[in-house]
N, C-alpha and C positions, 0 to 999 in steps of 0.2 A: 322226490327220491327214500324220502322215508317221511310214514306219514306223520301232517301233525294234529295233534289234540287227541284227545281221550279217544278208547276204541268203544265201538258202539258194536260190534258185529265180532266174531268168532275170525267171519273174512278178513272184516282187517286186521285182527291178531297175525293170519295167514301170509296175509299179502305183504305188510310190515317185515315178517320174518323173513317171506323170501327174497325179499330186496336189500334185507340189511347182508345178509347168505352169500347173495350175490356180488354186491361189493364187497365183503370179507374174504372171499374165496379167488373171486377174479380180478377187480381194479385197486384196490387198495396200495397203498407204497408199502412195503415189505423192508423194514427196518434189514434185517438179517439179509436179502436177498437184494441186499446195494440199489434200496429204493426204487423197485421194479415192481410192479404188479406181478402177483404170479401167475397168472396168465400170459404175460410176455415172458418171464420169467424159459416158463414150460415151452413155451413156444422155441426159442434160442435154444435148451438145450436138445428138443428132440430136432431140430434144423441143424446141429452140429451134429448129432449121431449120425444124420441118414443126409450127407451133404445133397445139394442138387449134381447129377450127373453133367459134366462141362461138354462140350463139342468136342470132337475130335478134326 
């Protein structure tokens, strides 16, 4: 996930930064959200606002 060793090029830095940002914004366990990753919390939030219609 994260780059090991020294960064040799700007591309290495960009790749490592993008990987960290993806982890931080989508997959880390967030204590304020009940130790749920932010992406799962957001999906649950919008699912609660727009429930699937039930067949009649």
